[in-house]
C-alpha positions, 0 to 999 in steps of 0.5 A: 175630163176622160178621152177614148183612144180615138179621141186621144189620136185625134189630138195629137194629130191636130195637135201635136197634144203628146210629144215623142207620141208612141201609138204601143202606149194609147190604151183604151181610155189613157196613155202611158207616159215615161219618166225621164232622165231626173228625179227630185228626191227630199234630203232630208224627213220634212214635217213642216214646210214654209213654202213662202221662202224658196231657199227653204224648198230649195234646201230640200229637195235634191235633183238626181241624174238616172243612170242605166242602174235606176232608183230604188225607192226607200220605204215612206219616201217619196219622190218627184218625178219629171216625164218624158213627153211634152204638151205641145199643145201649152 
């Protein structure tokens, strides 16, 4: 579903859909989100992952707190980020 800026603004007013909401991040049909304070990176290259075993999943990833220096993403590396914004309606 694509929402216009007017529809996003109305949803935010009525339900606090995005918190914290920053009007400057609202575009014509989108809202620019911000990266939060933590990222998750893989400790090693992943070829195959057994998702049934939680300990296997946990051993592959490491959570890193971002500092003012940021984080440099290496070639062929992927990261997962937490967003600074929350969905209050959920």
